[in-house]
TORKOL-4160 file (C-alpha; in steps of 0.2 Angstrom, whole numbers, padded with zeros to 4 digits, m for minus):
296
<pt num="1" X="m0120" Y="m0278" Z="m0066"/>
<pt num="2" X="m0123" Y="m0283" Z="m0084"/>
<pt num="3" X="m0126" Y="m0271" Z="m0094"/>
<pt num="4" X="m0127" Y="m0276" Z="m0112"/>
<pt num="5" X="m0123" Y="m0294" Z="m0115"/>
<pt num="6" X="m0108" Y="m0298" Z="m0127"/>
<pt num="7" X="m0102" Y="m0311" Z="m0135"/>
<pt num="8" X="m0088" Y="m0313" Z="m0121"/>
<pt num="9" X="m0103" Y="m0316" Z="m0111"/>
<pt num="10" X="m0111" Y="m0328" Z="m0116"/>
<pt num="11" X="m0094" Y="m0340" Z="m0115"/>
<pt num="12" X="m0094" Y="m0336" Z="m0097"/>
<pt num="13" X="m0113" Y="m0342" Z="m0095"/>
<pt num="14" X="m0111" Y="m0357" Z="m0106"/>
<pt num="15" X="m0094" Y="m0361" Z="m0095"/>
<pt num="16" X="m0106" Y="m0358" Z="m0079"/>
<pt num="17" X="m0120" Y="m0370" Z="m0085"/>
<pt num="18" X="m0108" Y="m0384" Z="m0090"/>
<pt num="19" X="m0100" Y="m0384" Z="m0071"/>
<pt num="20" X="m0117" Y="m0384" Z="m0063"/>
<pt num="21" X="m0122" Y="m0398" Z="m0073"/>
<pt num="22" X="m0105" Y="m0406" Z="m0071"/>
<pt num="23" X="m0106" Y="m0406" Z="m0052"/>
<pt num="24" X="m0092" Y="m0394" Z="m0048"/>
<pt num="25" X="m0074" Y="m0386" Z="m0055"/>
<pt num="26" X="m0066" Y="m0402" Z="m0055"/>
<pt num="27" X="m0079" Y="m0413" Z="m0064"/>
<pt num="28" X="m0081" Y="m0400" Z="m0077"/>
<pt num="29" X="m0062" Y="m0401" Z="m0081"/>
<pt num="30" X="m0065" Y="m0416" Z="m0094"/>
<pt num="31" X="m0082" Y="m0409" Z="m0101"/>
<pt num="32" X="m0073" Y="m0390" Z="m0103"/>
<pt num="33" X="m0056" Y="m0396" Z="m0109"/>
<pt num="34" X="m0049" Y="m0385" Z="m0095"/>
<pt num="35" X="m0040" Y="m0385" Z="m0081"/>
<pt num="36" X="m0047" Y="m0382" Z="m0065"/>
<pt num="37" X="m0037" Y="m0364" Z="m0061"/>
<pt num="38" X="m0044" Y="m0358" Z="m0079"/>
<pt num="39" X="m0061" Y="m0362" Z="m0074"/>
<pt num="40" X="m0060" Y="m0352" Z="m0057"/>
<pt num="41" X="m0053" Y="m0338" Z="m0067"/>
<pt num="42" X="m0068" Y="m0336" Z="m0078"/>
<pt num="43" X="m0080" Y="m0342" Z="m0065"/>
<pt num="44" X="m0075" Y="m0325" Z="m0056"/>
<pt num="45" X="m0074" Y="m0314" Z="m0071"/>
<pt num="46" X="m0092" Y="m0319" Z="m0072"/>
<pt num="47" X="m0096" Y="m0314" Z="m0054"/>
<pt num="48" X="m0086" Y="m0299" Z="m0055"/>
<pt num="49" X="m0098" Y="m0294" Z="m0071"/>
<pt num="50" X="m0112" Y="m0298" Z="m0062"/>
<pt num="51" X="m0107" Y="m0290" Z="m0045"/>
<pt num="52" X="m0112" Y="m0306" Z="m0035"/>
<pt num="53" X="m0108" Y="m0324" Z="m0028"/>
<pt num="54" X="m0113" Y="m0339" Z="m0040"/>
<pt num="55" X="m0107" Y="m0351" Z="m0028"/>
<pt num="56" X="m0098" Y="m0358" Z="m0014"/>
<pt num="57" X="m0084" Y="m0370" Z="m0017"/>
<pt num="58" X="m0076" Y="m0376" Z="0001"/>
<pt num="59" X="m0076" Y="m0390" Z="0012"/>
<pt num="60" X="m0094" Y="m0391" Z="0011"/>
<pt num="61" X="m0093" Y="m0397" Z="m0010"/>
<pt num="62" X="m0100" Y="m0385" Z="m0024"/>
<pt num="63" X="m0115" Y="m0378" Z="m0020"/>
<pt num="64" X="m0125" Y="m0364" Z="m0027"/>
<pt num="65" X="m0128" Y="m0349" Z="m0021"/>
<pt num="66" X="m0147" Y="m0342" Z="m0022"/>
<pt num="67" X="m0142" Y="m0330" Z="m0035"/>
<pt num="68" X="m0133" Y="m0341" Z="m0045"/>
<pt num="69" X="m0148" Y="m0355" Z="m0043"/>
<pt num="70" X="m0159" Y="m0339" Z="m0051"/>
<pt num="71" X="m0145" Y="m0336" Z="m0065"/>
<pt num="72" X="m0144" Y="m0355" Z="m0069"/>
<pt num="73" X="m0162" Y="m0355" Z="m0071"/>
<pt num="74" X="m0159" Y="m0338" Z="m0083"/>
<pt num="75" X="m0145" Y="m0343" Z="m0091"/>
<pt num="76" X="m0152" Y="m0357" Z="m0100"/>
<pt num="77" X="m0168" Y="m0349" Z="m0104"/>
<pt num="78" X="m0156" Y="m0337" Z="m0114"/>
<pt num="79" X="m0145" Y="m0351" Z="m0122"/>
<pt num="80" X="m0159" Y="m0360" Z="m0127"/>
<pt num="81" X="m0168" Y="m0345" Z="m0136"/>
<pt num="82" X="m0151" Y="m0339" Z="m0144"/>
<pt num="83" X="m0150" Y="m0357" Z="m0152"/>
<pt num="84" X="m0170" Y="m0358" Z="m0156"/>
<pt num="85" X="m0166" Y="m0341" Z="m0166"/>
<pt num="86" X="m0151" Y="m0349" Z="m0175"/>
<pt num="87" X="m0163" Y="m0362" Z="m0181"/>
<pt num="88" X="m0177" Y="m0354" Z="m0185"/>
<pt num="89" X="m0168" Y="m0340" Z="m0196"/>
<pt num="90" X="m0157" Y="m0355" Z="m0204"/>
<pt num="91" X="m0175" Y="m0362" Z="m0210"/>
<pt num="92" X="m0184" Y="m0346" Z="m0214"/>
<pt num="93" X="m0179" Y="m0349" Z="m0234"/>
<pt num="94" X="m0189" Y="m0362" Z="m0237"/>
<pt num="95" X="m0174" Y="m0372" Z="m0238"/>
<pt num="96" X="m0164" Y="m0384" Z="m0227"/>
<pt num="97" X="m0149" Y="m0375" Z="m0220"/>
<pt num="98" X="m0134" Y="m0375" Z="m0207"/>
<pt num="99" X="m0123" Y="m0391" Z="m0204"/>
<pt num="100" X="m0130" Y="m0408" Z="m0196"/>
<pt num="101" X="m0116" Y="m0416" Z="m0184"/>
<pt num="102" X="m0117" Y="m0437" Z="m0185"/>
<pt num="103" X="m0106" Y="m0446" Z="m0174"/>
<pt num="104" X="m0103" Y="m0465" Z="m0177"/>
<pt num="105" X="m0094" Y="m0480" Z="m0169"/>
<pt num="106" X="m0080" Y="m0486" Z="m0179"/>
<pt num="107" X="m0076" Y="m0503" Z="m0186"/>
<pt num="108" X="m0095" Y="m0503" Z="m0194"/>
<pt num="109" X="m0102" Y="m0519" Z="m0204"/>
<pt num="110" X="m0102" Y="m0515" Z="m0222"/>
<pt num="111" X="m0122" Y="m0515" Z="m0220"/>
<pt num="112" X="m0123" Y="m0503" Z="m0210"/>
<pt num="113" X="m0112" Y="m0493" Z="m0219"/>
<pt num="114" X="m0122" Y="m0495" Z="m0235"/>
<pt num="115" X="m0140" Y="m0490" Z="m0224"/>
<pt num="116" X="m0129" Y="m0474" Z="m0220"/>
<pt num="117" X="m0124" Y="m0471" Z="m0236"/>
<pt num="118" X="m0143" Y="m0472" Z="m0241"/>
<pt num="119" X="m0148" Y="m0459" Z="m0228"/>
<pt num="120" X="m0136" Y="m0450" Z="m0235"/>
<pt num="121" X="m0142" Y="m0451" Z="m0251"/>
<pt num="122" X="m0161" Y="m0448" Z="m0246"/>
<pt num="123" X="m0156" Y="m0431" Z="m0237"/>
<pt num="124" X="m0147" Y="m0425" Z="m0253"/>
<pt num="125" X="m0163" Y="m0427" Z="m0264"/>
<pt num="126" X="m0172" Y="m0414" Z="m0252"/>
<pt num="127" X="m0170" Y="m0396" Z="m0256"/>
<pt num="128" X="m0155" Y="m0391" Z="m0244"/>
<pt num="129" X="m0139" Y="m0384" Z="m0242"/>
<pt num="130" X="m0133" Y="m0393" Z="m0227"/>
<pt num="131" X="m0115" Y="m0397" Z="m0222"/>
<pt num="132" X="m0113" Y="m0416" Z="m0215"/>
<pt num="133" X="m0100" Y="m0418" Z="m0201"/>
<pt num="134" X="m0097" Y="m0438" Z="m0200"/>
<pt num="135" X="m0085" Y="m0442" Z="m0183"/>
<pt num="136" X="m0078" Y="m0461" Z="m0180"/>
<pt num="137" X="m0075" Y="m0462" Z="m0161"/>
<pt num="138" X="m0077" Y="m0475" Z="m0148"/>
<pt num="139" X="m0093" Y="m0474" Z="m0138"/>
<pt num="140" X="m0086" Y="m0465" Z="m0124"/>
<pt num="141" X="m0078" Y="m0451" Z="m0134"/>
<pt num="142" X="m0096" Y="m0449" Z="m0143"/>
<pt num="143" X="m0105" Y="m0451" Z="m0127"/>
<pt num="144" X="m0094" Y="m0435" Z="m0121"/>
<pt num="145" X="m0099" Y="m0427" Z="m0138"/>
<pt num="146" X="m0116" Y="m0429" Z="m0134"/>
<pt num="147" X="m0116" Y="m0420" Z="m0117"/>
<pt num="148" X="m0106" Y="m0408" Z="m0123"/>
<pt num="149" X="m0119" Y="m0405" Z="m0137"/>
<pt num="150" X="m0104" Y="m0404" Z="m0150"/>
<pt num="151" X="m0115" Y="m0419" Z="m0160"/>
<pt num="152" X="m0133" Y="m0418" Z="m0166"/>
<pt num="153" X="m0134" Y="m0436" Z="m0165"/>
<pt num="154" X="m0121" Y="m0452" Z="m0163"/>
<pt num="155" X="m0126" Y="m0468" Z="m0168"/>
<pt num="156" X="m0118" Y="m0482" Z="m0156"/>
<pt num="157" X="m0121" Y="m0493" Z="m0142"/>
<pt num="158" X="m0120" Y="m0485" Z="m0125"/>
<pt num="159" X="m0128" Y="m0490" Z="m0106"/>
<pt num="160" X="m0144" Y="m0481" Z="m0109"/>
<pt num="161" X="m0141" Y="m0474" Z="m0093"/>
<pt num="162" X="m0140" Y="m0456" Z="m0098"/>
<pt num="163" X="m0154" Y="m0447" Z="m0092"/>
<pt num="164" X="m0153" Y="m0433" Z="m0102"/>
<pt num="165" X="m0150" Y="m0444" Z="m0119"/>
<pt num="166" X="m0167" Y="m0450" Z="m0130"/>
<pt num="167" X="m0161" Y="m0467" Z="m0138"/>
<pt num="168" X="m0171" Y="m0475" Z="m0154"/>
<pt num="169" X="m0164" Y="m0495" Z="m0158"/>
<pt num="170" X="m0155" Y="m0493" Z="m0176"/>
<pt num="171" X="m0148" Y="m0513" Z="m0176"/>
<pt num="172" X="m0139" Y="m0526" Z="m0168"/>
<pt num="173" X="m0121" Y="m0532" Z="m0167"/>
<pt num="174" X="m0117" Y="m0548" Z="m0163"/>
<pt num="175" X="m0098" Y="m0553" Z="m0152"/>
<pt num="176" X="m0089" Y="m0568" Z="m0152"/>
<pt num="177" X="m0076" Y="m0571" Z="m0140"/>
<pt num="178" X="m0058" Y="m0576" Z="m0151"/>
<pt num="179" X="m0042" Y="m0583" Z="m0149"/>
<pt num="180" X="m0026" Y="m0580" Z="m0161"/>
<pt num="181" X="m0016" Y="m0592" Z="m0169"/>
<pt num="182" X="m0001" Y="m0599" Z="m0156"/>
<pt num="183" X="m0014" Y="m0597" Z="m0143"/>
<pt num="184" X="m0015" Y="m0613" Z="m0133"/>
<pt num="185" X="m0033" Y="m0614" Z="m0139"/>
<pt num="186" X="m0032" Y="m0610" Z="m0157"/>
<pt num="187" X="m0038" Y="m0626" Z="m0167"/>
<pt num="188" X="m0048" Y="m0632" Z="m0151"/>
<pt num="189" X="m0067" Y="m0636" Z="m0150"/>
<pt num="190" X="m0077" Y="m0638" Z="m0137"/>
<pt num="191" X="m0065" Y="m0629" Z="m0124"/>
<pt num="192" X="m0072" Y="m0630" Z="m0106"/>
<pt num="193" X="m0081" Y="m0615" Z="m0097"/>
<pt num="194" X="m0069" Y="m0618" Z="m0083"/>
<pt num="195" X="m0052" Y="m0619" Z="m0093"/>
<pt num="196" X="m0060" Y="m0603" Z="m0103"/>
<pt num="197" X="m0062" Y="m0593" Z="m0087"/>
<pt num="198" X="m0042" Y="m0597" Z="m0083"/>
<pt num="199" X="m0037" Y="m0587" Z="m0097"/>
<pt num="200" X="m0031" Y="m0568" Z="m0100"/>
<pt num="201" X="m0044" Y="m0560" Z="m0108"/>
<pt num="202" X="m0043" Y="m0542" Z="m0114"/>
<pt num="203" X="m0054" Y="m0530" Z="m0106"/>
<pt num="204" X="m0066" Y="m0517" Z="m0113"/>
<pt num="205" X="m0069" Y="m0503" Z="m0102"/>
<pt num="206" X="m0086" Y="m0495" Z="m0111"/>
<pt num="207" X="m0093" Y="m0514" Z="m0108"/>
<pt num="208" X="m0113" Y="m0513" Z="m0104"/>
<pt num="209" X="m0116" Y="m0530" Z="m0097"/>
<pt num="210" X="m0134" Y="m0538" Z="m0094"/>
<pt num="211" X="m0132" Y="m0551" Z="m0080"/>
<pt num="212" X="m0121" Y="m0568" Z="m0085"/>
<pt num="213" X="m0116" Y="m0560" Z="m0103"/>
<pt num="214" X="m0104" Y="m0557" Z="m0110"/>
<pt num="215" X="m0091" Y="m0570" Z="m0102"/>
<pt num="216" X="m0078" Y="m0563" Z="m0091"/>
<pt num="217" X="m0062" Y="m0572" Z="m0085"/>
<pt num="218" X="m0054" Y="m0571" Z="m0069"/>
<pt num="219" X="m0039" Y="m0564" Z="m0078"/>
<pt num="220" X="m0036" Y="m0549" Z="m0089"/>
<pt num="221" X="m0020" Y="m0542" Z="m0091"/>
<pt num="222" X="m0024" Y="m0530" Z="m0107"/>
<pt num="223" X="m0036" Y="m0517" Z="m0108"/>
<pt num="224" X="m0039" Y="m0510" Z="m0126"/>
<pt num="225" X="m0058" Y="m0499" Z="m0131"/>
<pt num="226" X="m0056" Y="m0497" Z="m0150"/>
<pt num="227" X="m0058" Y="m0513" Z="m0160"/>
<pt num="228" X="m0043" Y="m0513" Z="m0169"/>
<pt num="229" X="m0033" Y="m0512" Z="m0151"/>
<pt num="230" X="m0043" Y="m0528" Z="m0146"/>
<pt num="231" X="m0039" Y="m0537" Z="m0162"/>
<pt num="232" X="m0021" Y="m0533" Z="m0163"/>
<pt num="233" X="m0020" Y="m0542" Z="m0143"/>
<pt num="234" X="m0031" Y="m0557" Z="m0148"/>
<pt num="235" X="m0019" Y="m0560" Z="m0164"/>
<pt num="236" X="m0004" Y="m0558" Z="m0151"/>
<pt num="237" X="m0009" Y="m0577" Z="m0147"/>
<pt num="238" X="m0008" Y="m0571" Z="m0129"/>
<pt num="239" X="m0025" Y="m0566" Z="m0127"/>
<pt num="240" X="m0043" Y="m0571" Z="m0130"/>
<pt num="241" X="m0055" Y="m0558" Z="m0131"/>
<pt num="242" X="m0072" Y="m0551" Z="m0140"/>
<pt num="243" X="m0074" Y="m0544" Z="m0159"/>
<pt num="244" X="m0090" Y="m0541" Z="m0168"/>
<pt num="245" X="m0091" Y="m0557" Z="m0181"/>
<pt num="246" X="m0090" Y="m0545" Z="m0196"/>
<pt num="247" X="m0074" Y="m0538" Z="m0192"/>
<pt num="248" X="m0067" Y="m0556" Z="m0186"/>
<pt num="249" X="m0073" Y="m0564" Z="m0201"/>
<pt num="250" X="m0059" Y="m0561" Z="m0214"/>
<pt num="251" X="m0044" Y="m0565" Z="m0199"/>
<pt num="252" X="m0054" Y="m0580" Z="m0197"/>
<pt num="253" X="m0054" Y="m0587" Z="m0218"/>
<pt num="254" X="m0034" Y="m0581" Z="m0216"/>
<pt num="255" X="m0032" Y="m0594" Z="m0202"/>
<pt num="256" X="m0026" Y="m0581" Z="m0189"/>
<pt num="257" X="m0041" Y="m0581" Z="m0179"/>
<pt num="258" X="m0053" Y="m0594" Z="m0169"/>
<pt num="259" X="m0069" Y="m0591" Z="m0166"/>
<pt num="260" X="m0073" Y="m0600" Z="m0149"/>
<pt num="261" X="m0088" Y="m0606" Z="m0138"/>
<pt num="262" X="m0103" Y="m0597" Z="m0150"/>
<pt num="263" X="m0112" Y="m0601" Z="m0134"/>
<pt num="264" X="m0104" Y="m0587" Z="m0127"/>
<pt num="265" X="m0108" Y="m0574" Z="m0141"/>
<pt num="266" X="m0119" Y="m0557" Z="m0136"/>
<pt num="267" X="m0129" Y="m0545" Z="m0147"/>
<pt num="268" X="m0125" Y="m0527" Z="m0143"/>
<pt num="269" X="m0140" Y="m0517" Z="m0148"/>
<pt num="270" X="m0135" Y="m0501" Z="m0157"/>
<pt num="271" X="m0145" Y="m0484" Z="m0156"/>
<pt num="272" X="m0147" Y="m0467" Z="m0162"/>
<pt num="273" X="m0145" Y="m0455" Z="m0148"/>
<pt num="274" X="m0148" Y="m0437" Z="m0145"/>
<pt num="275" X="m0144" Y="m0425" Z="m0131"/>
<pt num="276" X="m0162" Y="m0420" Z="m0125"/>
<pt num="277" X="m0159" Y="m0402" Z="m0120"/>
<pt num="278" X="m0151" Y="m0398" Z="m0137"/>
<pt num="279" X="m0164" Y="m0390" Z="m0150"/>
<pt num="280" X="m0167" Y="m0399" Z="m0164"/>
<pt num="281" X="m0168" Y="m0387" Z="m0181"/>
<pt num="282" X="m0176" Y="m0393" Z="m0196"/>
<pt num="283" X="m0161" Y="m0401" Z="m0205"/>
<pt num="284" X="m0158" Y="m0412" Z="m0189"/>
<pt num="285" X="m0176" Y="m0418" Z="m0189"/>
<pt num="286" X="m0176" Y="m0423" Z="m0209"/>
<pt num="287" X="m0158" Y="m0431" Z="m0208"/>
<pt num="288" X="m0166" Y="m0443" Z="m0196"/>
<pt num="289" X="m0179" Y="m0447" Z="m0202"/>
<pt num="290" X="m0169" Y="m0453" Z="m0216"/>
<pt num="291" X="m0158" Y="m0462" Z="m0203"/>
<pt num="292" X="m0172" Y="m0471" Z="m0197"/>
<pt num="293" X="m0180" Y="m0476" Z="m0213"/>
<pt num="294" X="m0164" Y="m0482" Z="m0219"/>
<pt num="295" X="m0164" Y="m0493" Z="m0206"/>
<pt num="296" X="m0182" Y="m0500" Z="m0203"/>
């Protein structure tokens, strides 16, 4: 049985909640960054501290016991109260305090960077002593960090299918199909769609498609998630692929990239996303206000 609750107990409770929300020990490995034996060991420590079993994990899969379900509700309430206390204590001085953690997609257009800079300038004009953390990462990584509540907000393109997230639209980015110098289509205009379908296209594993867009060829021998990697593969002259128009502009001007059928362009919506379960403090709210105003 638990007497006093100490920091190690809170770490174990957070791990327990994460395992349940992930759907089991195996699924929680990527979220926690821990191997399954380590997760099992720490869950056993928590069960030993409590004096009862929290879940069953056999052939029938992962399932909470009745007491495990009761503890889950209590643990969520406790962790929420701790975060609320931290936020309220930070705001008690009449000054914005703490840390605001913002993730954003890589290789942004100049106009986007300037608007983000304007939001930061507006925020810094407030009465605040806030540490700003800006992290650039691919969309899948940003989504993972949001799920782990290691970011307050993320600016990127997302599937919009995460029930745990709130999304607010910010701006759109146009993508176009390109080939590199040395490719059989370089310099050609009005290429037939059937010919494009047979070419090797760089596949992007984190591309959320609407019906019929973007174009996808029948062949893909290259996979890349980051824009710089996609660009490198296209510049080889052996692959076609999509790039944001603003990223390709200088390479086109230098004669190293060639834009293919503009009718195959598509627009990617970028949003400001946050985890609904995460307590939003005064500093986070203020920064989000300044950010939305800058992009309005």
